[in-house]
VOGU-3710 file (C-alpha; in Angstrom, 3 decimals, decimal comma):
1> mlvhlsirdi> -0,505/-10,713/-107,419  -1,442/-9,935/-111,453  -1,643/-6,135/-111,686  -2,190/-6,026/-115,038  -2,874/-8,692/-118,066  -1,817/-7,185/-122,599  -2,935/-8,707/-125,502  -2,427/-7,690/-129,309  -3,368/-10,081/-131,594  -5,052/-13,182/-130,154
11> vlierldlsl> -7,803/-14,445/-132,094  -11,086/-12,378/-131,304  -9,482/-9,989/-129,182  -7,326/-6,892/-131,126  -5,716/-4,262/-128,553  -6,216/-5,182/-125,117  -4,867/-3,698/-121,584  -6,427/-4,889/-118,827  -5,628/-3,870/-114,929  -6,562/-5,903/-112,424
21> aeglsvltge> -6,762/-5,445/-108,665  -6,518/-7,530/-105,190  -9,663/-8,892/-103,607  -12,108/-10,653/-106,293  -12,605/-9,867/-109,988  -15,149/-11,541/-111,940  -15,795/-11,822/-116,019  -18,923/-11,956/-117,253  -20,530/-11,509/-120,447  -22,636/-13,215/-123,271
31> tgagksilld> -22,142/-16,365/-123,929  -19,235/-16,396/-127,670  -17,929/-13,119/-125,978  -14,585/-14,360/-125,733  -14,247/-15,135/-121,872  -12,193/-18,223/-122,789  -10,452/-16,456/-125,445  -8,970/-14,669/-122,344  -8,004/-17,355/-120,744  -6,323/-18,786/-123,354
41> alslalggrg> -3,686/-15,525/-123,348  -3,300/-15,560/-119,899  -1,929/-19,340/-120,026  -0,380/-18,681/-122,960  2,244/-16,026/-120,992  2,569/-18,878/-118,192  3,664/-20,973/-120,265  1,502/-22,946/-121,748  1,079/-24,753/-125,170  1,117/-22,060/-128,212
51> dgglvrhgak> -0,685/-22,791/-131,287  -0,351/-20,803/-134,580  -3,936/-20,708/-134,515  -4,302/-18,438/-131,361  -3,113/-15,600/-133,627  -5,803/-13,092/-135,114  -6,953/-14,071/-138,593  -4,465/-11,139/-140,446  -1,624/-10,386/-138,155  1,332/-12,024/-138,783
61> qgevsavfdl> 2,037/-12,235/-134,465  0,344/-12,090/-131,531  1,903/-11,367/-128,006  0,804/-11,280/-124,500  1,874/-9,731/-121,529  1,788/-10,455/-117,634  2,633/-8,402/-115,123  2,849/-9,212/-111,633  3,843/-7,139/-108,244  5,025/-10,076/-106,057
71> sadhgvrtll> 6,875/-9,342/-102,397  10,299/-9,014/-101,730  10,734/-12,832/-100,520  8,125/-14,596/-102,688  10,271/-17,766/-104,410  9,818/-16,433/-107,510  12,179/-13,700/-107,092  15,031/-16,437/-106,074  14,141/-18,338/-108,764  14,989/-15,302/-111,402
81> adngfdddgd> 18,392/-14,598/-109,485  18,991/-17,892/-110,130  18,423/-18,184/-113,303  20,526/-15,155/-114,686  17,459/-13,041/-114,253  16,676/-9,602/-112,409  14,678/-10,254/-109,045  13,825/-6,064/-108,337  10,622/-5,461/-109,275  7,580/-5,867/-111,155
91> vvlrriqtad> 7,949/-9,949/-113,158  7,072/-9,604/-117,111  6,546/-12,674/-119,078  5,945/-11,373/-122,397  4,763/-14,520/-125,247  4,823/-13,544/-128,703  3,257/-16,051/-131,029  3,709/-16,075/-134,610  1,464/-17,132/-136,841  3,574/-20,466/-138,178
101> grtrvfindr> 3,648/-21,493/-135,012  6,772/-20,427/-133,465  7,441/-18,855/-130,085  9,559/-16,705/-128,406  9,868/-16,061/-124,686  10,515/-12,781/-123,127  11,091/-12,860/-118,969  11,122/-9,166/-117,611  12,267/-7,790/-121,005  15,356/-10,971/-121,882
111> pssvglmrqi> 14,842/-13,601/-123,844  13,959/-17,147/-121,736  12,894/-20,712/-122,446  9,259/-22,005/-122,604  10,285/-24,304/-119,832  11,583/-22,040/-117,240  7,988/-19,085/-118,458  5,905/-22,415/-117,418  7,801/-23,095/-113,859  7,173/-19,168/-112,829
121> glalveihgq> 3,579/-19,215/-114,079  2,701/-22,298/-111,932  4,096/-20,644/-109,230  2,331/-17,403/-109,544  -1,270/-18,648/-111,425  -3,727/-21,553/-110,282  -6,343/-22,208/-112,984  -8,795/-23,931/-111,943  -12,206/-25,327/-113,725  -14,692/-28,659/-115,090
131> hddralvdpa> -12,365/-29,780/-117,374  -8,771/-28,469/-116,090  -6,013/-30,880/-115,325  -3,653/-28,727/-114,507  -4,839/-27,357/-111,193  -5,481/-30,102/-108,038  -6,582/-32,969/-109,936  -3,197/-34,096/-110,356  -1,776/-36,918/-107,902  2,176/-36,118/-107,999
141> ahrmlldqyg> 0,686/-32,517/-106,104  -1,266/-33,854/-103,415  1,489/-34,976/-100,896  2,792/-31,306/-101,472  -0,776/-30,128/-101,125  -1,064/-32,381/-97,948  2,015/-30,811/-96,396  1,453/-27,221/-96,611  -1,794/-27,782/-94,910  0,046/-29,412/-91,884
151> alqpeadava> 2,832/-27,003/-92,012  5,476/-30,298/-92,367  7,418/-28,986/-94,668  10,672/-29,114/-92,661  10,014/-32,651/-91,220  10,085/-33,297/-95,520  12,672/-31,768/-95,731  14,793/-33,490/-92,761  13,581/-37,324/-94,953  14,868/-35,911/-98,127
161> aafsawrsar> 18,111/-35,160/-96,250  17,865/-38,300/-94,911  16,968/-40,598/-98,069  20,244/-38,731/-99,799  21,571/-39,466/-96,789  20,840/-43,310/-97,045  21,120/-43,157/-101,200  25,316/-41,470/-100,810  26,082/-44,503/-98,089  24,560/-47,299/-100,338
171> dalakhrarv> 26,535/-46,245/-103,496  29,566/-46,119/-101,002  29,281/-49,577/-100,064  28,424/-51,017/-103,506  31,173/-48,987/-105,144  33,485/-50,456/-102,143  32,591/-53,877/-102,597  32,815/-53,924/-106,364  36,483/-52,552/-106,156  37,254/-55,325/-103,664
181> eaaareadyl> 35,051/-58,204/-105,503  37,527/-56,880/-108,477  40,212/-57,359/-106,326  40,189/-60,654/-104,499  39,495/-61,874/-108,539  42,993/-60,731/-109,287  44,737/-60,983/-105,908  46,953/-63,568/-106,940  47,853/-61,766/-110,517  47,886/-58,042/-108,259
191> rsaveelsdl> 50,164/-59,524/-105,634  53,162/-60,934/-108,288  52,299/-57,628/-110,357  53,250/-55,377/-107,318  56,166/-57,767/-106,020  57,924/-56,986/-109,573  56,878/-53,282/-109,771  58,234/-52,548/-106,773  61,425/-54,611/-107,943  62,235/-52,542/-110,618
201> apiageeeel> 60,669/-49,262/-108,724  59,699/-46,903/-111,808  60,706/-43,467/-111,691  58,628/-40,784/-113,268  60,482/-39,617/-116,143  63,686/-42,162/-116,317  62,628/-43,661/-119,596  63,907/-40,345/-120,933  66,995/-40,043/-119,708  67,777/-43,499/-119,991
211> aerrqvmmrs> 67,381/-43,167/-123,062  69,536/-40,283/-123,443  72,384/-41,208/-121,602  72,792/-44,143/-123,932  72,555/-42,607/-127,060  75,616/-40,119/-125,323  77,225/-43,505/-124,415  77,007/-45,185/-127,702  78,090/-42,132/-129,324  80,931/-41,677/-126,973
221> ekiatdvnda> 82,511/-45,008/-127,936  82,451/-44,497/-131,665  84,249/-41,490/-131,120  86,795/-42,439/-128,699  87,592/-44,814/-131,135  88,416/-42,155/-133,670  90,679/-40,322/-130,838  92,578/-42,840/-130,190  93,656/-43,268/-132,932  94,595/-39,883/-133,845
231> heelsgtasp> 96,557/-40,056/-130,415  98,421/-43,417/-131,856  99,506/-41,394/-135,283  101,103/-38,746/-133,231  102,188/-40,381/-129,806  103,046/-44,608/-131,010  106,260/-45,327/-133,008  104,899/-44,158/-136,308  104,900/-40,175/-134,927  105,945/-37,490/-137,592
241> ipplagllkr> 106,958/-35,575/-134,542  110,503/-37,103/-133,253  111,976/-37,160/-137,056  110,649/-33,926/-137,443  112,511/-31,989/-134,147  115,835/-33,982/-135,348  116,260/-32,485/-139,031  114,939/-28,899/-137,523  117,986/-29,576/-135,025  120,114/-29,841/-137,836
251> ldrkrdelpg> 118,822/-27,233/-140,037  119,159/-24,497/-136,759  122,629/-25,799/-137,103  123,694/-24,983/-140,624  121,925/-21,540/-140,485  124,911/-19,356/-139,171  126,901/-21,380/-142,525  124,222/-19,975/-145,147  122,554/-16,503/-143,444  118,738/-15,135/-144,105
261> lldeaierld> 118,625/-18,121/-146,330  117,032/-21,649/-144,367  115,159/-18,362/-141,330  111,721/-18,943/-143,197  111,896/-23,145/-142,913  113,357/-23,430/-139,856  110,336/-20,802/-138,911  107,665/-22,978/-139,833  108,819/-26,267/-138,890  108,798/-25,072/-135,231
271> taldalsdaq> 105,931/-23,850/-135,734  104,783/-27,042/-137,299  106,258/-28,904/-134,312  104,184/-27,331/-131,622  101,347/-27,264/-133,508  101,741/-31,305/-133,297  102,542/-31,205/-129,783  99,907/-29,291/-128,955  97,804/-31,545/-131,224  98,758/-34,503/-129,183
281> mslasalrsl> 98,198/-32,858/-125,523  94,510/-32,096/-126,495  93,820/-35,889/-128,313  95,411/-36,822/-124,803  93,240/-34,384/-122,768  89,698/-35,458/-124,843  90,828/-39,812/-124,610  90,904/-39,150/-120,759  87,163/-37,333/-121,116  85,934/-39,837/-123,254
291> efdpraleet> 87,287/-42,862/-121,256  84,691/-44,994/-122,119  82,740/-47,626/-119,497  80,924/-50,798/-120,909  79,556/-52,152/-117,921  78,000/-48,707/-117,770  76,220/-48,987/-121,331  75,055/-52,112/-120,651  74,330/-51,380/-117,048  72,097/-48,622/-118,386
301> eerlfalraa> 70,704/-50,603/-121,229  69,345/-53,025/-118,983  66,989/-50,867/-117,324  66,022/-49,179/-119,613  64,815/-52,611/-121,632  63,798/-53,688/-118,277  61,242/-50,602/-118,163  60,255/-50,844/-121,219  59,243/-54,662/-121,162  57,125/-53,458/-117,850
311> grkfnvpvdd> 55,223/-50,917/-119,743  54,779/-53,697/-122,521  53,394/-56,309/-120,134  51,197/-53,775/-117,763  49,479/-52,577/-121,366  50,711/-48,872/-120,120  53,162/-46,098/-120,973  56,823/-46,508/-118,956  56,023/-43,019/-117,611  52,536/-44,277/-116,020
321> lpeltakmig> 54,639/-46,971/-114,512  54,479/-45,277/-111,125  50,754/-44,192/-111,094  50,178/-47,891/-112,212  52,705/-49,037/-108,851  50,335/-47,163/-106,679  47,224/-47,811/-107,974  47,853/-52,295/-107,309  49,706/-51,742/-103,703  46,338/-49,634/-103,235
331> dladldagee> 43,787/-52,409/-104,779  46,199/-54,611/-101,897  45,594/-52,496/-99,473  42,017/-52,447/-100,552  41,811/-56,613/-100,131  43,285/-56,525/-97,645  41,613/-54,033/-95,336  38,525/-54,739/-97,641  36,640/-56,905/-95,299  37,498/-54,588/-92,614
341> rlqalerelg> 36,027/-51,241/-94,998  33,275/-52,971/-95,692  31,479/-53,843/-92,142  32,356/-49,605/-91,999  30,428/-49,271/-94,504  27,739/-52,199/-93,625  26,869/-49,882/-90,003  27,247/-46,785/-91,752  24,388/-47,797/-94,173  22,394/-49,387/-91,121
351> ekrerfdrla> 22,397/-46,069/-89,190  21,116/-43,971/-92,592  18,798/-46,102/-93,519  17,320/-46,273/-89,998  17,394/-42,458/-89,504  15,624/-42,160/-92,713  12,931/-44,922/-91,545  12,634/-43,111/-88,135  12,202/-40,220/-89,631  9,982/-41,663/-92,542
361> aelsqerrtt> 7,581/-43,433/-90,266  7,385/-40,107/-88,186  6,261/-37,660/-90,968  3,769/-40,919/-92,294  2,221/-40,654/-88,921  1,281/-37,172/-88,891  0,749/-36,775/-92,779  -2,080/-39,365/-91,185  -3,383/-36,923/-88,645  -3,287/-34,329/-90,837
371> arlleaavma> -5,195/-36,068/-93,103  -7,743/-36,592/-90,754  -7,941/-32,375/-90,564  -7,487/-31,342/-94,150  -10,514/-33,813/-95,158  -12,699/-32,508/-92,130  -12,059/-29,091/-93,151  -13,419/-29,716/-97,029  -16,164/-32,340/-96,019  -17,392/-29,340/-93,925
381> elpdlklera> -17,467/-26,981/-97,311  -19,366/-29,796/-98,860  -23,091/-29,141/-97,708  -23,664/-25,568/-98,663  -21,816/-26,757/-102,318  -25,175/-29,417/-102,416  -22,784/-32,037/-101,675  -23,887/-33,061/-98,873  -24,227/-36,316/-99,613  -20,689/-36,732/-100,892
391> efivemesdp> -17,115/-37,650/-99,538  -13,947/-36,128/-99,442  -10,504/-39,121/-98,556  -7,051/-38,623/-98,449  -6,306/-42,035/-100,234  -3,013/-42,692/-98,399  -0,343/-45,865/-98,661  2,564/-46,450/-97,281  5,123/-48,929/-98,090  8,556/-48,832/-96,845
401> dqasssgidq> 9,797/-50,761/-99,840  8,836/-47,916/-101,997  11,087/-45,399/-100,778  11,659/-42,054/-102,268  12,941/-38,730/-100,870  9,412/-38,031/-100,299  8,938/-40,439/-97,624  7,465/-43,617/-98,148  3,847/-42,562/-98,473  1,863/-42,533/-101,042
411> iefhvrtnpg> -1,297/-40,060/-100,842  -4,241/-39,224/-103,980  -7,380/-36,761/-103,101  -9,995/-39,929/-103,611  -13,869/-38,265/-103,200  -16,946/-40,563/-103,094  -19,985/-38,560/-104,663  -23,081/-40,604/-102,967  -23,801/-43,427/-99,975  -22,586/-46,640/-101,077
421> tragpmmkva> -20,494/-45,945/-104,331  -16,853/-46,953/-104,601  -14,791/-44,225/-104,061  -12,202/-42,957/-106,833  -9,375/-40,193/-107,831  -11,433/-37,047/-108,113  -10,730/-36,657/-112,027  -12,504/-40,418/-112,588  -15,394/-40,613/-109,762  -16,617/-36,359/-110,101
431> sggelsrfll> -18,610/-34,877/-112,698  -17,704/-31,622/-114,398  -19,370/-29,563/-112,297  -19,193/-31,976/-108,960  -15,079/-31,685/-109,542  -15,518/-27,787/-109,525  -17,645/-27,829/-106,483  -14,617/-30,236/-105,071  -12,012/-28,049/-105,935  -13,413/-25,376/-104,971
441> alkvaladrg> -14,067/-26,541/-100,970  -10,494/-27,893/-101,183  -8,769/-24,850/-102,605  -10,895/-22,905/-99,482  -9,181/-25,236/-96,880  -5,811/-24,664/-98,476  -5,780/-20,846/-99,158  -3,775/-19,398/-96,524  -1,440/-22,560/-96,547  0,928/-22,129/-99,364
451> saptlvfdei> -1,181/-20,865/-102,492  -0,444/-18,881/-106,046  -0,854/-15,768/-105,397  -3,310/-15,100/-108,187  -6,485/-17,622/-108,068  -8,594/-18,381/-111,805  -11,728/-20,278/-111,438  -13,043/-21,061/-115,215  -16,933/-20,786/-115,000  -16,709/-23,075/-111,771
461> dtgvggavad> -20,201/-22,017/-111,351  -21,641/-23,900/-114,704  -24,580/-25,946/-113,678  -25,798/-25,328/-110,444  -28,675/-23,929/-108,891  -28,961/-20,083/-106,606  -28,463/-21,572/-103,526  -24,998/-23,188/-105,192  -23,876/-20,167/-106,369  -24,024/-17,811/-103,853
471> aigrrlarla> -22,566/-20,612/-101,952  -19,507/-20,804/-104,764  -19,451/-16,376/-104,896  -19,423/-16,796/-100,629  -16,581/-18,511/-100,658  -14,818/-17,598/-103,475  -14,906/-13,864/-101,767  -13,415/-15,537/-98,409  -10,837/-16,511/-100,805  -10,226/-13,198/-102,097
481> gtvqvlavth> -9,727/-12,188/-98,674  -6,586/-14,036/-98,351  -5,494/-14,148/-102,161  -6,384/-12,245/-105,781  -9,262/-14,830/-107,017  -10,291/-13,940/-111,157  -13,406/-16,079/-111,426  -14,940/-16,259/-115,201  -18,899/-16,661/-114,294  -22,359/-16,844/-115,507
491> apqvaaratt> -24,147/-16,434/-111,897  -25,605/-13,521/-111,174  -24,824/-14,604/-107,178  -21,261/-14,841/-107,416  -21,269/-11,772/-109,870  -22,877/-9,512/-106,684  -19,946/-10,681/-104,369  -16,682/-8,788/-106,853  -14,786/-6,718/-105,623  -14,611/-5,115/-109,715
501> hlliskagaa> -16,782/-6,707/-111,764  -15,482/-7,048/-115,421  -17,884/-7,194/-118,913  -16,520/-8,846/-121,762  -18,464/-8,310/-124,877  -17,804/-8,127/-129,332  -17,574/-4,815/-131,087  -16,655/-3,843/-134,490  -13,005/-4,049/-135,246  -10,815/-0,336/-134,110
511> ngedrvatrv> -9,553/-0,004/-137,491  -13,058/-0,352/-138,786  -12,639/-3,699/-140,336  -15,356/-5,708/-141,305  -15,149/-7,908/-138,111  -15,804/-8,437/-134,858  -13,134/-8,060/-131,292  -13,373/-8,559/-127,608  -13,433/-5,984/-125,699  -12,963/-5,851/-121,595
521> aaigaagrre> -13,759/-3,149/-119,501  -14,314/-2,271/-116,064  -17,959/-1,754/-115,381  -19,058/0,967/-112,322  -22,563/0,743/-110,311  -25,121/1,020/-112,887  -23,014/-1,061/-115,308  -22,502/-3,972/-113,057  -26,506/-3,656/-111,948  -27,507/-3,848/-115,206
531> eiarmlagec> -24,954/-6,919/-116,213  -26,317/-8,598/-112,899  -30,231/-7,933/-114,220  -28,815/-9,379/-117,866  -27,159/-12,437/-115,793  -30,507/-12,868/-113,743  -33,453/-12,159/-116,701  -31,515/-12,834/-119,931  -31,976/-10,753/-123,012  -34,863/-8,859/-122,088
541> vtdearaaaa> -33,941/-6,949/-118,840  -37,129/-6,204/-116,683  -37,797/-3,430/-113,678  -38,017/-6,727/-111,859  -34,608/-7,900/-112,970  -32,566/-5,067/-112,462  -34,333/-4,380/-108,683  -33,349/-8,456/-107,734  -29,715/-7,283/-108,903  -30,115/-4,509/-106,652
551> rlieadar> -30,736/-6,578/-103,965  -27,855/-9,197/-104,479  -25,137/-6,263/-104,450  -26,349/-4,730/-101,336  -26,890/-8,060/-99,912  -24,114/-9,040/-100,482  -22,402/-5,296/-99,195  -23,732/-5,730/-96,108
//
């Protein structure tokens, strides 16, 4: 429930800290005292529309904080945790509104978005009034409220799951059918391409390996020619080795005739012959290593060029040819097994649709039964609210062709205000006073079935007589037994039933400025009697009015 509301510099409210309790809290005060301002400020903290005009004149910004005490299992705590917020302790919603129209949002003292604040606010507080279109007048919420009233959420969840499964099966069938149809249109091309690619049998990375091998072979061919020429020079008929060897022998025979004169020359010639012989053997070895096979080069080039031609033909990189081959083989397999797979998917889709239709029909029937019970519960509240000739109707249309995750039902709350008139949506048919009473009756019927923990009723007793106001007060008090209720009221019969009575008034600004400020204060027994007497008598409070006020309070106490 809402345990504390803090407001700074919003319209006429300069500074306000308000503690709230369980039960029924009423807010009363003279017209223009600022009751609507209080609700506007609360709406701001719940994610309502911001406006720079809400900031008090002369202030740069206004601020509203709402503190909620929630049970450990409340759905808002899960929502907070899902969005990365601390969900322990109180939930604090704080909104800063600047005079230039900008706004900042904080949840548990961390920056957040207005969207998340609004989502949390809708789960924590419901505001109902004669002109409030956020409450129970939204047809989109009626189906959910009916399910809550009949405890049909498990069945509704099962229908939603069946719808999701049916939609998934439908999508899978459509996707497979499109793939098979596309493959069928290209069947001849696919078979030809698969045959060609299968014969080619491309391997990932093969292009780079073949290109490198080709380069090596081409370089080897050129080098081998030069090495062979060099080998021929050293080993052929024109080789210098034999003449040099004969010359060395002749000089060696003359060495003794000229001692010491030929030693160096003979030594160098000997070294040169050894070097030439080594070079000859090295060149022979190199030739053996560079043995060139023109056929191998031709085969390598043919393979490389074939792969590149296939890449160009199929408009993919050569390295992607193996993947393309696998895909085309798969497409052919889909084509060949397509009809069988399609039949299986069609059977599965039929089964899923049949399950959804069955569950949706069962839920629809339960909703119709629940609708009659809800109608009776609301109708039971109407006589005391002086709507005894009115009728509350749960309008329900079921169309299997308009299926959704919610089932096959379109549900909207209608009313007929007088016999013989046409029934229609509450918002269009009921007047302001009638609408507020219909909403109260509906809320009483739904009180313990999914209501927000805090309900706010804004002057729903406007324009009604004493008996109706008393009936409204009794129902608000009944609601306050299960949820926290805040009611802005002009009816003394409603105020007399309050657990807490808050008086809204105007006074001079706290800082001495020549302006008024709205004040809100809880009043005790004496102040409460005086305020209810004022509500009964008007400006001139008489002893008779005070006595009547005392009787109202005592009657409620009994």
